[in-house]
KEZAMAR-727058 format. One record per residue: residue number from 1; residue in three letters; x, y, z of N, C-alpha, C in turn. Coordinates in steps of 0.2 Angstrom, whole numbers, plus 5000, padded with zeros to 4 digits. Atoms other than C-alpha are relative to their C-alpha. Layout:
N
site num: NUM, residu: ALA, npx: X, npy: Y, npz: Z, capx: X, capy: Y, capz: Z, cpx: X, cpy: Y, cpz: Z $
...
END
This chain:
145
site num: 1, residu: MET, npx: 5006, npy: 4992, npz: 5002, capx: 5157, capy: 4921, capz: 4719, cpx: 4997, cpy: 5002, cpz: 5003 $
site num: 2, residu: SER, npx: 5008, npy: 4997, npz: 4998, capx: 5145, capy: 4931, capz: 4727, cpx: 5000, cpy: 5005, cpz: 4996 $
site num: 3, residu: THR, npx: 5005, npy: 4996, npz: 5004, capx: 5133, capy: 4941, capz: 4721, cpx: 4999, cpy: 5005, cpz: 5004 $
site num: 4, residu: THR, npx: 5002, npy: 4994, npz: 4999, capx: 5130, capy: 4959, capz: 4725, cpx: 4994, cpy: 4998, cpz: 5002 $
site num: 5, residu: ALA, npx: 5009, npy: 4999, npz: 4999, capx: 5112, capy: 4961, capz: 4738, cpx: 5001, cpy: 5009, cpz: 4997 $
site num: 6, residu: SER, npx: 4999, npy: 4994, npz: 5007, capx: 5106, capy: 4976, capz: 4727, cpx: 4997, cpy: 5004, cpz: 5004 $
site num: 7, residu: THR, npx: 4997, npy: 4998, npz: 4994, capx: 5108, capy: 4988, capz: 4743, cpx: 5003, cpy: 5005, cpz: 5000 $
site num: 8, residu: SER, npx: 4995, npy: 4994, npz: 4997, capx: 5112, capy: 5004, capz: 4747, cpx: 4999, cpy: 5004, cpz: 5005 $
site num: 9, residu: GLY, npx: 5005, npy: 4998, npz: 4993, capx: 5111, capy: 5017, capz: 4761, cpx: 5003, cpy: 5003, cpz: 5003 $
site num: 10, residu: GLN, npx: 4997, npy: 5000, npz: 4992, capx: 5114, capy: 5022, capz: 4779, cpx: 5000, cpy: 4998, cpz: 5000 $
site num: 11, residu: VAL, npx: 5000, npy: 5003, npz: 4997, capx: 5117, capy: 5011, capz: 4790, cpx: 5001, cpy: 5000, cpz: 5006 $
site num: 12, residu: LEU, npx: 4998, npy: 4997, npz: 4993, capx: 5117, capy: 5012, capz: 4811, cpx: 5004, cpy: 4991, cpz: 5001 $
site num: 13, residu: GLU, npx: 4996, npy: 5003, npz: 4999, capx: 5133, capy: 5001, capz: 4815, cpx: 4996, cpy: 4997, cpz: 5009 $
site num: 14, residu: PHE, npx: 5003, npy: 5003, npz: 4994, capx: 5130, capy: 4991, capz: 4832, cpx: 5005, cpy: 4994, cpz: 5002 $
site num: 15, residu: GLU, npx: 4998, npy: 5008, npz: 4997, capx: 5140, capy: 4977, capz: 4843, cpx: 4995, cpy: 4999, cpz: 5005 $
site num: 16, residu: LEU, npx: 5002, npy: 5005, npz: 4995, capx: 5135, capy: 4963, capz: 4850, cpx: 5004, cpy: 4994, cpz: 5001 $
site num: 17, residu: GLY, npx: 4993, npy: 5006, npz: 4997, capx: 5149, capy: 4952, capz: 4859, cpx: 5006, cpy: 5004, cpz: 4995 $
site num: 18, residu: ASP, npx: 4994, npy: 4996, npz: 5004, capx: 5162, capy: 4952, capz: 4848, cpx: 5000, cpy: 5002, cpz: 4992 $
site num: 19, residu: GLU, npx: 5003, npy: 5001, npz: 5005, capx: 5153, capy: 4955, capz: 4831, cpx: 4997, cpy: 5009, cpz: 5000 $
site num: 20, residu: THR, npx: 5003, npy: 4997, npz: 5005, capx: 5149, capy: 4970, capz: 4821, cpx: 4997, cpy: 5000, cpz: 4997 $
site num: 21, residu: TYR, npx: 5005, npy: 5003, npz: 5001, capx: 5132, capy: 4971, capz: 4817, cpx: 4999, cpy: 5007, cpz: 4997 $
site num: 22, residu: CYS, npx: 5001, npy: 4996, npz: 5001, capx: 5123, capy: 4984, capz: 4807, cpx: 4990, cpy: 5000, cpz: 4997 $
site num: 23, residu: VAL, npx: 5007, npy: 5001, npz: 5004, capx: 5102, capy: 4989, capz: 4800, cpx: 5001, cpy: 5007, cpz: 4997 $
site num: 24, residu: SER, npx: 5004, npy: 4993, npz: 5005, capx: 5095, capy: 5002, capz: 4790, cpx: 4997, cpy: 5007, cpz: 5006 $
site num: 25, residu: ILE, npx: 5005, npy: 4993, npz: 4994, capx: 5093, capy: 5020, capz: 4797, cpx: 4994, cpy: 4999, cpz: 4999 $
site num: 26, residu: ASP, npx: 5007, npy: 5001, npz: 5001, capx: 5078, capy: 5018, capz: 4789, cpx: 4995, cpy: 5000, cpz: 5005 $
site num: 27, residu: TYR, npx: 5001, npy: 5000, npz: 4993, capx: 5071, capy: 5009, capz: 4805, cpx: 5001, cpy: 5003, cpz: 5005 $
site num: 28, residu: VAL, npx: 5000, npy: 4996, npz: 4993, capx: 5077, capy: 5017, capz: 4817, cpx: 4996, cpy: 5007, cpz: 5004 $
site num: 29, residu: THR, npx: 5005, npy: 4995, npz: 4997, capx: 5068, capy: 5029, capz: 4828, cpx: 5005, cpy: 5003, cpz: 5005 $
site num: 30, residu: GLU, npx: 4995, npy: 4998, npz: 4997, capx: 5081, capy: 5032, capz: 4842, cpx: 5003, cpy: 4997, cpz: 5004 $
site num: 31, residu: ILE, npx: 4995, npy: 5007, npz: 4996, capx: 5094, capy: 5023, capz: 4853, cpx: 4999, cpy: 5005, cpz: 5008 $
site num: 32, residu: VAL, npx: 5001, npy: 5000, npz: 4993, capx: 5092, capy: 5025, capz: 4873, cpx: 5005, cpy: 4998, cpz: 5004 $
site num: 33, residu: ASP, npx: 4998, npy: 5004, npz: 4993, capx: 5099, capy: 5021, capz: 4889, cpx: 4997, cpy: 4994, cpz: 5001 $
site num: 34, residu: ILE, npx: 5003, npy: 5005, npz: 4999, capx: 5094, capy: 5006, capz: 4893, cpx: 4994, cpy: 5004, cpz: 5009 $
site num: 35, residu: GLY, npx: 5004, npy: 5001, npz: 4994, capx: 5081, capy: 5008, capz: 4909, cpx: 4995, cpy: 4997, cpz: 5004 $
site num: 36, residu: ASP, npx: 5003, npy: 5006, npz: 4997, capx: 5069, capy: 4999, capz: 4919, cpx: 4996, cpy: 4998, cpz: 4994 $
site num: 37, residu: LEU, npx: 5001, npy: 5007, npz: 5004, capx: 5065, capy: 4982, capz: 4911, cpx: 4992, cpy: 4998, cpz: 5003 $
site num: 38, residu: THR, npx: 5002, npy: 5006, npz: 4994, capx: 5046, capy: 4973, capz: 4919, cpx: 4998, cpy: 4997, cpz: 4995 $
site num: 39, residu: LYS, npx: 5001, npy: 5007, npz: 5000, capx: 5047, capy: 4956, capz: 4915, cpx: 4993, cpy: 4995, cpz: 4998 $
site num: 40, residu: VAL, npx: 5007, npy: 5001, npz: 5002, capx: 5033, capy: 4950, capz: 4906, cpx: 5001, cpy: 4992, cpz: 4998 $
site num: 41, residu: PRO, npx: 5001, npy: 5007, npz: 5000, capx: 5027, capy: 4932, capz: 4911, cpx: 4998, cpy: 4996, cpz: 4997 $
site num: 42, residu: ASN, npx: 5000, npy: 5006, npz: 5005, capx: 5028, capy: 4916, capz: 4899, cpx: 5001, cpy: 5004, cpz: 4993 $
site num: 43, residu: SER, npx: 4998, npy: 4997, npz: 5007, capx: 5036, capy: 4929, capz: 4884, cpx: 5004, cpy: 4994, cpz: 5001 $
site num: 44, residu: PRO, npx: 4996, npy: 5005, npz: 5002, capx: 5048, capy: 4920, capz: 4873, cpx: 5007, cpy: 5004, cpz: 5003 $
site num: 45, residu: ALA, npx: 4995, npy: 5001, npz: 4996, capx: 5065, capy: 4917, capz: 4879, cpx: 5002, cpy: 5007, cpz: 4997 $
site num: 46, residu: HIS, npx: 4997, npy: 4994, npz: 5005, capx: 5071, capy: 4934, capz: 4863, cpx: 4997, cpy: 5006, cpz: 5005 $
site num: 47, residu: VAL, npx: 5002, npy: 4993, npz: 4999, capx: 5060, capy: 4947, capz: 4873, cpx: 5000, cpy: 5003, cpz: 5007 $
site num: 48, residu: GLU, npx: 4996, npy: 4998, npz: 4994, capx: 5069, capy: 4953, capz: 4888, cpx: 4995, cpy: 5004, cpz: 5004 $
site num: 49, residu: GLY, npx: 5005, npy: 4998, npz: 4997, capx: 5053, capy: 4963, capz: 4895, cpx: 4996, cpy: 5008, cpz: 4996 $
site num: 50, residu: VAL, npx: 5005, npy: 4995, npz: 5001, capx: 5041, capy: 4979, capz: 4892, cpx: 5005, cpy: 5008, cpz: 5003 $
site num: 51, residu: MET, npx: 4997, npy: 4995, npz: 4993, capx: 5047, capy: 4996, capz: 4897, cpx: 4998, cpy: 5008, cpz: 4995 $
site num: 52, residu: ASP, npx: 5005, npy: 4996, npz: 5003, capx: 5037, capy: 5013, capz: 4893, cpx: 5004, cpy: 5008, cpz: 4996 $
site num: 53, residu: LEU, npx: 4998, npy: 4992, npz: 5005, capx: 5046, capy: 5027, capz: 4879, cpx: 4993, cpy: 5005, cpz: 4998 $
site num: 54, residu: ARG, npx: 5004, npy: 4994, npz: 5004, capx: 5037, capy: 5042, capz: 4877, cpx: 4990, cpy: 4997, cpz: 5002 $
site num: 55, residu: GLY, npx: 5006, npy: 5001, npz: 4999, capx: 5021, capy: 5035, capz: 4884, cpx: 4996, cpy: 4993, cpz: 4996 $
site num: 56, residu: ARG, npx: 5001, npy: 5003, npz: 5006, capx: 5022, capy: 5022, capz: 4872, cpx: 5002, cpy: 4990, cpz: 5002 $
site num: 57, residu: THR, npx: 4998, npy: 5006, npz: 5001, capx: 5023, capy: 5002, capz: 4877, cpx: 5006, cpy: 4997, cpz: 4998 $
site num: 58, residu: THR, npx: 4998, npy: 4999, npz: 5006, capx: 5038, capy: 4998, capz: 4871, cpx: 5004, cpy: 4991, cpz: 5000 $
site num: 59, residu: SER, npx: 4997, npy: 5008, npz: 4997, capx: 5044, capy: 4976, capz: 4870, cpx: 5009, cpy: 5003, cpz: 4997 $
site num: 60, residu: ILE, npx: 4995, npy: 4998, npz: 5002, capx: 5061, capy: 4976, capz: 4872, cpx: 5004, cpy: 4991, cpz: 4998 $
site num: 61, residu: ILE, npx: 4998, npy: 5005, npz: 5001, capx: 5070, capy: 4961, capz: 4861, cpx: 5008, cpy: 4999, cpz: 5000 $
site num: 62, residu: ASN, npx: 4989, npy: 5000, npz: 4996, capx: 5090, capy: 4953, capz: 4866, cpx: 5001, cpy: 4996, cpz: 4990 $
site num: 63, residu: PRO, npx: 4998, npy: 5008, npz: 5006, capx: 5095, capy: 4948, capz: 4849, cpx: 5003, cpy: 4997, cpz: 4999 $
site num: 64, residu: LYS, npx: 4994, npy: 5008, npz: 4999, capx: 5109, capy: 4938, capz: 4856, cpx: 4996, cpy: 4996, cpz: 4998 $
site num: 65, residu: VAL, npx: 5002, npy: 5008, npz: 5003, capx: 5096, capy: 4925, capz: 4857, cpx: 4995, cpy: 4999, cpz: 4995 $
site num: 66, residu: VAL, npx: 5003, npy: 5002, npz: 5010, capx: 5088, capy: 4928, capz: 4839, cpx: 5006, cpy: 4999, cpz: 4995 $
site num: 67, residu: PHE, npx: 4995, npy: 5002, npz: 5003, capx: 5104, capy: 4926, capz: 4833, cpx: 5005, cpy: 4994, cpz: 4999 $
site num: 68, residu: ASN, npx: 4997, npy: 5005, npz: 4999, capx: 5110, capy: 4913, capz: 4845, cpx: 5011, cpy: 5000, cpz: 4999 $
site num: 69, residu: ILE, npx: 4995, npy: 4996, npz: 4999, capx: 5124, capy: 4923, capz: 4850, cpx: 5004, cpy: 5000, cpz: 5008 $
site num: 70, residu: ALA, npx: 4998, npy: 5000, npz: 4994, capx: 5133, capy: 4917, capz: 4867, cpx: 5006, cpy: 5005, cpz: 5002 $
site num: 71, residu: ASP, npx: 4994, npy: 4994, npz: 4995, capx: 5141, capy: 4933, capz: 4876, cpx: 4995, cpy: 5001, cpz: 5006 $
site num: 72, residu: ASP, npx: 5003, npy: 4995, npz: 4994, capx: 5138, capy: 4940, capz: 4893, cpx: 5003, cpy: 5005, cpz: 5003 $
site num: 73, residu: GLY, npx: 5000, npy: 4990, npz: 4998, capx: 5144, capy: 4957, capz: 4889, cpx: 4996, cpy: 5002, cpz: 5001 $
site num: 74, residu: ALA, npx: 5008, npy: 4996, npz: 4997, capx: 5132, capy: 4968, capz: 4897, cpx: 4995, cpy: 5006, cpz: 4993 $
site num: 75, residu: GLU, npx: 5003, npy: 4996, npz: 5006, capx: 5121, capy: 4976, capz: 4886, cpx: 4998, cpy: 5008, cpz: 5000 $
site num: 76, residu: GLN, npx: 4999, npy: 4993, npz: 4998, capx: 5123, capy: 4997, capz: 4887, cpx: 4994, cpy: 5004, cpz: 4997 $
site num: 77, residu: ARG, npx: 5006, npy: 4995, npz: 5004, capx: 5110, capy: 5006, capz: 4874, cpx: 4993, cpy: 4994, cpz: 4997 $
site num: 78, residu: ILE, npx: 5008, npy: 5007, npz: 5010, capx: 5093, capy: 4999, capz: 4863, cpx: 4998, cpy: 5007, cpz: 4997 $
site num: 79, residu: ILE, npx: 5003, npy: 4996, npz: 5007, capx: 5091, capy: 5003, capz: 4847, cpx: 4992, cpy: 5000, cpz: 5000 $
site num: 80, residu: VAL, npx: 5004, npy: 4999, npz: 5007, capx: 5072, capy: 5010, capz: 4842, cpx: 4996, cpy: 4999, cpz: 4996 $
site num: 81, residu: TYR, npx: 5003, npy: 5003, npz: 5007, capx: 5063, capy: 5003, capz: 4829, cpx: 4993, cpy: 5003, cpz: 4999 $
site num: 82, residu: ASP, npx: 5011, npy: 4994, npz: 5004, capx: 5046, capy: 5013, capz: 4819, cpx: 4996, cpy: 4995, cpz: 5001 $
site num: 83, residu: PRO, npx: 5006, npy: 5006, npz: 4997, capx: 5033, capy: 5003, capz: 4827, cpx: 4996, cpy: 4998, cpz: 4990 $
site num: 84, residu: GLU, npx: 5004, npy: 5004, npz: 5007, capx: 5026, capy: 5001, capz: 4806, cpx: 5005, cpy: 4993, cpz: 4999 $
site num: 85, residu: ILE, npx: 4996, npy: 5007, npz: 5004, capx: 5041, capy: 4988, capz: 4803, cpx: 4999, cpy: 4994, cpz: 5005 $
site num: 86, residu: VAL, npx: 5004, npy: 5006, npz: 4993, capx: 5033, capy: 4977, capz: 4819, cpx: 4993, cpy: 5000, cpz: 4999 $
site num: 87, residu: GLU, npx: 5005, npy: 5001, npz: 5005, capx: 5017, capy: 4979, capz: 4809, cpx: 4996, cpy: 4999, cpz: 5007 $
site num: 88, residu: ASP, npx: 5008, npy: 5000, npz: 4995, capx: 5003, capy: 4974, capz: 4822, cpx: 5004, cpy: 4998, cpz: 5009 $
site num: 89, residu: GLN, npx: 4996, npy: 5001, npz: 4995, capx: 5016, capy: 4971, capz: 4836, cpx: 5001, cpy: 5003, cpz: 5005 $
site num: 90, residu: GLY, npx: 4998, npy: 4998, npz: 4998, capx: 5019, capy: 4986, capz: 4843, cpx: 5004, cpy: 4999, cpz: 5002 $
site num: 91, residu: ALA, npx: 4991, npy: 5001, npz: 5002, capx: 5035, capy: 4995, capz: 4845, cpx: 5003, cpy: 4997, cpz: 5003 $
site num: 92, residu: ALA, npx: 4999, npy: 5002, npz: 4996, capx: 5049, capy: 4989, capz: 4849, cpx: 5007, cpy: 5002, cpz: 4999 $
site num: 93, residu: GLY, npx: 4992, npy: 5002, npz: 5001, capx: 5071, capy: 4987, capz: 4852, cpx: 5002, cpy: 4996, cpz: 5001 $
site num: 94, residu: TRP, npx: 4993, npy: 5003, npz: 4997, capx: 5086, capy: 4979, capz: 4855, cpx: 5005, cpy: 5002, cpz: 5002 $
site num: 95, residu: LEU, npx: 4993, npy: 4996, npz: 4995, capx: 5097, capy: 4980, capz: 4868, cpx: 5007, cpy: 4998, cpz: 4998 $
site num: 96, residu: VAL, npx: 4996, npy: 5002, npz: 5003, capx: 5113, capy: 4982, capz: 4861, cpx: 5007, cpy: 5001, cpz: 5007 $
site num: 97, residu: ASP, npx: 4993, npy: 4998, npz: 4998, capx: 5130, capy: 4984, capz: 4868, cpx: 5002, cpy: 5003, cpz: 5000 $
site num: 98, residu: GLU, npx: 4997, npy: 4994, npz: 5002, capx: 5136, capy: 4997, capz: 4860, cpx: 4995, cpy: 5003, cpz: 4993 $
site num: 99, residu: VAL, npx: 5004, npy: 4998, npz: 5006, capx: 5130, capy: 5009, capz: 4845, cpx: 5008, cpy: 5002, cpz: 4998 $
site num: 100, residu: ASP, npx: 4995, npy: 4997, npz: 5005, capx: 5144, capy: 5012, capz: 4833, cpx: 5000, cpy: 5008, cpz: 4999 $
site num: 101, residu: GLN, npx: 4998, npy: 4993, npz: 5003, capx: 5142, capy: 5026, capz: 4822, cpx: 4992, cpy: 5001, cpz: 4995 $
site num: 102, residu: VAL, npx: 5002, npy: 5002, npz: 5007, capx: 5131, capy: 5029, capz: 4806, cpx: 5004, cpy: 5001, cpz: 4994 $
site num: 103, residu: VAL, npx: 4992, npy: 4999, npz: 5009, capx: 5141, capy: 5023, capz: 4788, cpx: 4994, cpy: 5000, cpz: 4995 $
site num: 104, residu: GLN, npx: 5003, npy: 5004, npz: 5007, capx: 5135, capy: 5026, capz: 4769, cpx: 5003, cpy: 4992, cpz: 4998 $
site num: 105, residu: ILE, npx: 5000, npy: 5005, npz: 5004, capx: 5134, capy: 5011, capz: 4761, cpx: 5001, cpy: 4999, cpz: 4994 $
site num: 106, residu: ASP, npx: 5001, npy: 5003, npz: 5008, capx: 5141, capy: 5006, capz: 4744, cpx: 4996, cpy: 4993, cpz: 5001 $
site num: 107, residu: GLU, npx: 5002, npy: 5008, npz: 5003, capx: 5131, capy: 4992, capz: 4734, cpx: 5009, cpy: 5000, cpz: 4999 $
site num: 108, residu: ALA, npx: 4991, npy: 5005, npz: 5001, capx: 5150, capy: 4986, capz: 4729, cpx: 5000, cpy: 4998, cpz: 5006 $
site num: 109, residu: ASP, npx: 4998, npy: 4999, npz: 4995, capx: 5151, capy: 4985, capz: 4746, cpx: 4997, cpy: 4993, cpz: 5004 $
site num: 110, residu: VAL, npx: 5006, npy: 5006, npz: 4998, capx: 5137, capy: 4971, capz: 4751, cpx: 5001, cpy: 4996, cpz: 4995 $
site num: 111, residu: ASP, npx: 5002, npy: 5009, npz: 5002, capx: 5138, capy: 4951, capz: 4748, cpx: 4997, cpy: 4998, cpz: 5003 $
site num: 112, residu: THR, npx: 5005, npy: 5004, npz: 5000, capx: 5125, capy: 4940, capz: 4749, cpx: 4999, cpy: 4999, cpz: 5004 $
site num: 113, residu: SER, npx: 4995, npy: 5004, npz: 4996, capx: 5124, capy: 4932, capz: 4765, cpx: 4999, cpy: 4993, cpz: 4999 $
site num: 114, residu: PRO, npx: 5000, npy: 5005, npz: 5002, capx: 5131, capy: 4915, capz: 4764, cpx: 4997, cpy: 4993, cpz: 5006 $
site num: 115, residu: ALA, npx: 5004, npy: 5007, npz: 5000, capx: 5116, capy: 4906, capz: 4775, cpx: 4994, cpy: 5007, cpz: 4996 $
site num: 116, residu: LYS, npx: 5003, npy: 4997, npz: 5004, capx: 5106, capy: 4910, capz: 4763, cpx: 4990, cpy: 4996, cpz: 5003 $
site num: 117, residu: ASP, npx: 5003, npy: 5002, npz: 4997, capx: 5091, capy: 4901, capz: 4774, cpx: 4998, cpy: 5006, cpz: 5003 $
site num: 118, residu: ASP, npx: 4999, npy: 4994, npz: 4997, capx: 5090, capy: 4918, capz: 4784, cpx: 4998, cpy: 5004, cpz: 5000 $
site num: 119, residu: ASP, npx: 5001, npy: 4996, npz: 5005, capx: 5080, capy: 4930, capz: 4778, cpx: 5002, cpy: 5008, cpz: 5004 $
site num: 120, residu: ALA, npx: 4998, npy: 4993, npz: 4994, capx: 5085, capy: 4941, capz: 4795, cpx: 5007, cpy: 5004, cpz: 4997 $
site num: 121, residu: ILE, npx: 4991, npy: 4996, npz: 4999, capx: 5104, capy: 4943, capz: 4788, cpx: 4997, cpy: 5000, cpz: 4991 $
site num: 122, residu: HIS, npx: 5002, npy: 4995, npz: 5007, capx: 5101, capy: 4955, capz: 4773, cpx: 5007, cpy: 5002, cpz: 4997 $
site num: 123, residu: GLY, npx: 4996, npy: 5001, npz: 5003, capx: 5118, capy: 4953, capz: 4768, cpx: 5008, cpy: 5000, cpz: 5007 $
site num: 124, residu: VAL, npx: 4996, npy: 4996, npz: 4995, capx: 5138, capy: 4957, capz: 4775, cpx: 5004, cpy: 5001, cpz: 4994 $
site num: 125, residu: VAL, npx: 4992, npy: 4992, npz: 5001, capx: 5149, capy: 4974, capz: 4773, cpx: 5005, cpy: 4998, cpz: 4997 $
site num: 126, residu: LYS, npx: 4995, npy: 5003, npz: 5000, capx: 5164, capy: 4972, capz: 4766, cpx: 5004, cpy: 5007, cpz: 5003 $
site num: 127, residu: ARG, npx: 4998, npy: 4990, npz: 4999, capx: 5174, capy: 4988, capz: 4775, cpx: 5007, cpy: 5000, cpz: 4999 $
site num: 128, residu: GLY, npx: 4992, npy: 4998, npz: 5003, capx: 5188, capy: 4996, capz: 4768, cpx: 5006, cpy: 4995, cpz: 5006 $
site num: 129, residu: ASP, npx: 4995, npy: 5004, npz: 4996, capx: 5199, capy: 4989, capz: 4784, cpx: 5001, cpy: 4990, cpz: 5002 $
site num: 130, residu: GLY, npx: 5002, npy: 5008, npz: 5002, capx: 5197, capy: 4970, capz: 4778, cpx: 4994, cpy: 4998, cpz: 5006 $
site num: 131, residu: ASP, npx: 5005, npy: 5006, npz: 4995, capx: 5182, capy: 4967, capz: 4792, cpx: 4995, cpy: 4998, cpz: 4997 $
site num: 132, residu: PHE, npx: 5007, npy: 5003, npz: 5003, capx: 5164, capy: 4962, capz: 4790, cpx: 4994, cpy: 5004, cpz: 5004 $
site num: 133, residu: VAL, npx: 5005, npy: 4997, npz: 4994, capx: 5147, capy: 4970, capz: 4799, cpx: 4994, cpy: 4996, cpz: 4995 $
site num: 134, residu: ILE, npx: 5006, npy: 5004, npz: 4999, capx: 5133, capy: 4958, capz: 4800, cpx: 4995, cpy: 5005, cpz: 4997 $
site num: 135, residu: TRP, npx: 5005, npy: 4996, npz: 5001, capx: 5116, capy: 4967, capz: 4789, cpx: 4995, cpy: 4997, cpz: 5003 $
site num: 136, residu: VAL, npx: 5003, npy: 5005, npz: 4997, capx: 5105, capy: 4962, capz: 4800, cpx: 4991, cpy: 5005, cpz: 4997 $
site num: 137, residu: ASP, npx: 5006, npy: 4996, npz: 5002, capx: 5085, capy: 4965, capz: 4793, cpx: 4994, cpy: 4999, cpz: 5006 $
site num: 138, residu: PRO, npx: 5003, npy: 4999, npz: 4993, capx: 5076, capy: 4971, capz: 4811, cpx: 4990, cpy: 4996, cpz: 4996 $
site num: 139, residu: LYS, npx: 5008, npy: 5002, npz: 5001, capx: 5057, capy: 4968, capz: 4799, cpx: 5000, cpy: 4993, cpz: 5000 $
site num: 140, residu: SER, npx: 5000, npy: 5004, npz: 5003, capx: 5063, capy: 4950, capz: 4794, cpx: 4997, cpy: 4995, cpz: 5010 $
site num: 141, residu: VAL, npx: 5000, npy: 5004, npz: 4992, capx: 5067, capy: 4946, capz: 4814, cpx: 4992, cpy: 4999, cpz: 5001 $
site num: 142, residu: HIS, npx: 5006, npy: 5001, npz: 4995, capx: 5052, capy: 4953, capz: 4822, cpx: 4993, cpy: 4997, cpz: 4997 $
site num: 143, residu: GLY, npx: 5007, npy: 5003, npz: 5001, capx: 5038, capy: 4946, capz: 4808, cpx: 5002, cpy: 4992, cpz: 5002 $
site num: 144, residu: THR, npx: 5001, npy: 5006, npz: 4999, capx: 5046, capy: 4928, capz: 4813, cpx: 4999, cpy: 4999, cpz: 5010 $
site num: 145, residu: SER, npx: 4999, npy: 5000, npz: 4991, capx: 5046, capy: 4933, capz: 4833, cpx: 4994, cpy: 4997, cpz: 5002 $
END
């Protein structure tokens, strides 16, 4: 028996390897193409580097490392998050393979994550075509990074 996560709203769907993930659109400020990244010595493995986005130094995170996704696909886009979600860590963006679409999520289509101890997974969204989308919480990811 699955319980439903108490949430609904618009989400941004994106690809990491062979899977589709999503985040609440409320966290997203923009989507940009990958530019020049500057590597930061001794940074954690999930930090790809930093880049200048509109005069702000933005940390670029690889969520494939965070979520332990074994895939060598070419990351093509960066989802830039509202600096408020990363609090004292500054602006951040995620490298993703592709950004798909913004969709409206109905609360009835969201199940709790089977990974109950993982706060980064907000829930699992059932699509009409039988596929699933993993709803991740960037605030939890950045809070524990």
